[in-house]
C-alpha positions in Angstrom: -15.3 27.0 -66.7 -15.9 26.7 -63.0 -14.6 24.1 -60.5 -16.4 23.0 -57.3 -13.9 20.6 -55.7 -13.1 18.0 -58.4 -16.3 18.8 -60.4 -15.7 20.9 -63.5 -18.7 22.9 -64.8 -19.1 24.1 -68.3 -20.0 27.6 -67.3 -20.0 29.6 -64.1 -23.8 30.1 -64.0 -25.9 28.2 -61.7 -29.7 27.8 -61.2 -30.7 28.4 -57.6 -32.9 26.2 -55.5 -36.1 28.0 -55.4 -38.8 26.4 -53.3 -41.8 25.3 -55.4 -40.3 26.3 -58.8 -37.0 24.7 -59.6 -38.3 21.1 -60.0 -37.2 18.5 -62.6 -39.6 19.8 -65.1 -38.2 23.3 -65.1 -34.6 22.2 -64.8 -35.1 20.1 -68.0 -36.3 23.2 -69.8 -33.3 25.2 -68.8 -31.1 22.5 -69.8 -32.7 22.1 -73.2 -32.0 25.6 -74.4 -29.0 25.5 -76.8 -26.1 27.9 -76.6 -26.1 30.9 -78.9 -23.5 30.9 -81.6 -21.6 34.3 -81.8 -21.8 34.2 -85.7 -23.5 32.1 -88.4 -22.1 28.5 -88.2 -21.7 25.9 -85.5 -21.9 26.6 -81.8 -18.8 28.1 -80.1 -18.8 26.0 -77.0 -19.9 28.8 -74.7 -22.6 26.7 -72.9 -25.5 27.7 -70.8 -26.3 26.6 -67.2 -23.4 25.1 -65.5 -25.1 23.5 -62.5 -28.8 23.3 -61.4 -30.2 22.8 -58.0 -33.1 20.9 -56.6 -35.7 22.4 -54.2 -34.8 22.4 -50.6 -34.9 18.9 -49.3 -35.8 17.9 -45.8 -33.4 15.2 -44.5 -35.9 13.6 -42.4 -38.3 13.2 -45.3 -35.5 12.0 -47.5 -34.8 9.1 -45.1 -38.5 8.3 -44.8 -38.6 8.5 -48.7 -41.9 10.5 -48.6 -43.7 10.9 -52.0 -43.4 14.7 -51.9 -39.6 14.6 -51.1 -38.9 11.9 -53.7 -40.5 14.2 -56.3 -38.5 17.1 -55.2 -35.3 15.1 -55.4 -36.3 13.4 -58.7 -33.7 13.5 -61.4 -32.8 11.8 -64.6 -29.7 11.4 -66.9 -30.5 14.5 -68.8 -30.5 16.5 -65.5 -26.8 16.6 -64.8 -24.7 18.0 -63.3 -27.1 18.4 -60.2 -26.8 19.9 -56.8 -29.1 18.6 -54.1 -29.7 21.0 -51.2 -30.5 19.9 -47.7 -31.8 22.0 -44.8 -31.8 21.1 -41.1 -29.6 21.1 -37.9 -29.4 17.5 -36.8 -25.9 16.6 -37.8 -26.4 12.8 -38.0 -29.6 13.1 -39.9 -28.0 15.5 -42.3 -25.1 13.2 -42.9 -27.4 10.2 -43.6 -29.4 12.3 -46.0 -26.3 13.3 -47.6 -25.4 9.7 -48.3 -28.8 9.2 -49.8 -28.4 12.1 -52.1 -24.9 11.2 -53.2 -26.3 7.6 -54.1 -29.3 9.1 -56.0 -27.8 11.5 -58.5 -26.3 14.4 -56.6 -23.2 15.8 -58.3 -22.7 18.2 -55.3 -24.5 18.5 -51.9 -25.4 22.0 -50.6 -26.2 22.9 -47.1 -28.9 25.6 -46.9 -27.8 28.4 -44.5 -29.6 31.1 -46.3 -33.4 30.4 -46.5 -35.2 33.1 -44.5 -38.7 31.5 -44.7 -40.4 31.3 -41.3 -41.4 27.6 -41.5 -37.6 26.7 -41.9 -36.0 29.2 -39.5 -38.6 28.5 -36.8 -37.1 25.0 -36.7 -33.7 26.6 -36.4 -32.7 25.7 -39.9 -31.9 27.7 -43.0 -30.5 31.1 -42.2 -31.0 30.6 -38.6 -27.8 28.4 -38.7 -25.9 31.8 -39.2 -26.7 32.4 -35.6 -25.1 29.2 -34.5 -21.7 29.2 -36.4 -20.3 26.2 -34.5 -23.1 24.1 -35.4 -22.9 25.3 -39.1 -19.3 24.4 -39.1 -19.8 20.9 -37.6 -22.6 20.2 -40.2 -20.1 21.1 -43.0 -17.3 19.2 -41.5 -19.3 16.0 -41.0 -20.9 16.0 -44.4 -17.6 16.6 -46.1 -16.2 13.6 -44.3 -19.3 11.5 -45.0 -19.7 11.7 -48.8 -17.2 11.8 -51.7 -19.0 14.4 -53.7 -18.2 18.0 -52.9 -20.1 19.7 -50.1 -21.1 23.3 -50.4 -23.0 26.0 -48.4 -25.4 28.7 -49.3 -25.4 31.6 -46.9 -26.6 35.2 -46.4 -24.8 38.1 -45.2 -26.0 37.5 -41.7 -29.1 37.3 -39.7 -29.5 41.1 -39.5 -27.3 44.2 -40.0 -26.1 44.0 -36.4 -24.9 40.4 -36.8 -23.1 40.2 -40.1 -20.9 37.0 -40.7 -19.2 38.1 -44.0 -15.6 38.0 -42.5 -16.0 35.4 -39.9 -18.0 32.3 -40.8 -17.3 31.9 -44.6 -13.6 31.2 -44.2 -14.3 28.9 -41.3 -16.7 26.9 -43.5 -14.0 26.6 -46.0 -11.7 25.3 -43.2 -14.3 22.7 -42.4 -14.3 21.4 -46.0 -16.7 23.4 -48.0 -15.7 23.3 -51.6 -17.8 26.3 -52.5 -19.8 29.0 -50.8 -22.8 30.8 -52.4 -23.6 34.1 -50.8 -26.9 35.9 -51.3 -26.4 39.6 -50.8 -29.0 40.2 -48.1 -29.5 39.5 -44.4 -32.1 37.0 -43.3 -34.4 39.7 -41.9 -34.4 41.5 -45.3 -35.8 38.4 -46.9 -36.2 39.7 -50.6 -36.8 43.3 -49.7 -34.4 46.1 -50.8 -31.3 45.4 -53.0 -28.7 42.7 -52.8 -25.4 44.2 -51.5 -22.5 43.7 -53.9 -20.0 45.1 -51.3 -21.3 42.5 -48.9 -20.7 39.7 -51.4 -17.2 41.1 -52.1 -16.4 41.0 -48.3 -17.2 37.3 -48.4 -15.0 36.8 -51.4 -12.1 38.5 -49.8 -12.5 36.6 -46.5 -12.6 33.1 -48.2 -9.9 33.9 -50.9 -7.4 35.2 -48.2 -6.8 31.7 -46.8 -8.6 29.5 -49.4 -8.0 30.6 -53.0 -9.1 27.3 -54.3 -12.6 27.6 -52.7 -15.3 28.8 -55.2 -17.4 31.7 -54.1 -20.6 32.2 -56.0 -22.6 35.5 -55.8 -26.5 35.5 -55.7 -29.3 38.1 -55.6 -31.0 40.4 -58.1 -29.5 39.0 -61.3 -32.3 39.5 -63.9 -30.1 40.4 -66.9 -26.8 39.4 -68.4 -25.6 42.9 -67.5 -26.4 42.2 -63.9 -24.4 39.0 -63.9 -21.4 40.9 -65.4 -21.7 43.6 -62.8 -21.7 41.0 -60.0 -18.7 39.3 -61.2 -16.8 42.6 -61.8 -17.7 44.3 -58.6 -17.5 41.3 -56.1 -14.6 39.2 -57.6 -16.9 36.2 -57.2 -16.1 33.1 -59.4 -19.7 32.4 -60.5 -23.2 33.7 -60.4 -26.3 31.9 -59.2 -29.6 33.0 -60.7 -33.0 32.4 -59.0 -36.0 34.5 -59.5 -34.5 36.1 -62.6 -34.8 32.7 -64.4 -38.4 31.8 -63.6 -39.9 33.7 -66.5 -36.9 33.6 -68.8 -35.1 30.3 -68.6 -33.1 31.3 -71.6 -31.3 33.9 -69.3 -28.3 31.4 -68.9 -27.9 31.2 -72.7 -27.9 34.9 -73.1 -25.7 35.5 -70.0 -23.1 32.9 -71.0 -22.8 34.4 -74.5 -22.6 38.0 -73.1 -19.8 37.1 -70.6 -17.9 35.2 -73.3 -18.2 37.8 -76.1 -19.3 41.1 -74.6 -22.5 41.0 -76.8 -25.9 39.9 -76.4 -27.1 37.2 -78.7 -30.0 37.5 -80.9 -33.1 37.2 -78.8 -35.3 34.2 -79.0 -38.6 35.0 -80.8 -41.9 34.9 -79.0 -42.7 31.7 -80.7 -39.6 30.1 -79.5 -40.3 31.3 -75.9 -43.8 30.0 -76.2 -42.5 26.8 -77.4 -40.4 26.5 -74.2 -43.4 27.1 -72.0 -45.2 24.4 -73.8 -42.2 22.0 -73.3 -42.4 23.0 -69.6 -46.0 22.0 -69.7 -45.5 18.7 -71.3 -42.6 17.8 -68.8 -45.0 18.5 -66.0 -47.8 16.4 -67.5 -45.4 13.5 -68.0 -44.0 13.8 -64.6 -46.8 14.8 -62.3 -50.1 14.3 -64.1 -52.9 16.6 -65.1 -54.2 17.7 -61.7 -50.8 18.9 -60.3 -49.8 20.2 -63.8 -52.8 22.6 -64.0 -52.2 23.9 -60.5 -48.5 24.4 -61.2 -48.9 26.0 -64.7 -51.4 28.6 -63.1 -48.6 29.7 -60.8 -45.9 29.8 -63.5 -47.7 31.7 -66.4 -47.5 35.0 -64.4 -43.7 34.7 -64.5 -43.7 33.8 -68.3 -46.2 36.4 -69.4 -44.1 39.6 -69.4 -41.7 37.8 -71.9 -44.5 36.7 -74.2 -46.2 40.0 -74.9 -48.2 41.2 -76.8 -50.6 38.5 -75.8 -53.8 40.1 -74.5 -55.5 38.5 -71.5 -52.8 35.8 -71.3 -52.7 35.5 -67.5 -56.4 35.6 -67.0 -57.2 33.2 -69.8 -54.5 30.7 -68.7 -55.8 30.8 -65.1 -59.3 29.9 -66.3 -58.2 26.8 -68.1 -59.5 23.8 -66.2 -58.1 21.0 -68.2 -54.8 20.0 -69.9 -56.5 19.7 -73.3 -58.0 23.2 -73.0 -54.7 24.8 -72.0 -52.8 23.1 -74.8 -55.5 24.1 -77.5 -55.3 27.7 -76.2 -51.6 27.8 -76.2 -51.2 26.3 -79.7 -53.6 28.9 -81.0 -51.5 31.6 -79.5 -48.4 30.3 -81.1 -50.3 30.1 -84.5 -51.2 33.8 -84.2 -47.5 34.5 -83.6 -46.7 32.7 -86.8 -49.4 34.8 -88.7 -47.8 37.9 -87.2 -44.3 37.0 -88.6 -42.8 35.4 -85.3 -42.9 31.9 -86.6 -41.0 28.8 -85.6 -37.4 28.4 -87.0 -38.6 25.5 -89.1 -41.4 27.7 -90.6 -38.9 30.6 -91.2 -36.3 28.4 -92.9 -39.0 27.0 -95.2 -40.0 30.5 -96.2 -36.4 31.4 -97.3 
């Protein structure tokens, strides 16, 4: 269990807000994966993902209710609990956008202080806020007073190695009302190069917990396996783990990690057929929510993430990229799943019928 303010989560595993990937269709796939029972019999109540986040949301676009931003913020009853993440620097606009988010499905509201992408930082948003600590604190303070849902912040270790904020800014964000702080273990200038620093995350944990033991600190960066998550928890003392790129090709990582953290053992792996079915579910969600043209563009960018976890499947990336219509893609995918059944990696229903 993990608490963010008054919100109780079923696990301490969170899906990160990854621009262009963690949309409603993907979140529904992540949430649909059942927990793994530690032994034959009913589920053990271990859980999977505790909280999932939207893409980064521009507050001005939220208030204008542009089509693109409404899609990025789209949710549904099955998509809970949900964090909506805002980025920007205009305190009043951020507060109004937070009101909108709280009224439109947000369980928590996160302030992005960690995005290193140029188009965000050039507008002095994202991780550029780390260079303006007083403004960052004022944004947290104002939003925490504006909405009734918990307000959180996602940060990095600093802008660069010469301006680390691990000991200084995080406790002040907690002072201002942040119910949780997520820290990515790199500086902004690193972007995603090199390795995430577990000692850097540990320093944030220590700085926050020294004066605010009730404030949740979540570690983020380079978690690609259940073992990575356990290492982060053990070496940093953080309360939870946020998984981003490590989930894009294997949305079942939350199932496997929750089981591993609870039992010390990895659960039986999903079969290739089951993994392929999740990709097909993702495709169907995209078709329902976005239509054929956008779905085909999106599935072309997602298959490279899924491909390593579906092998052997010769020519998968090339063939999927060449599919020009939804019907062609679905026929191709179903044929691949049929081959898996013939090779002995069939569906759970087919396997049960064969017993």
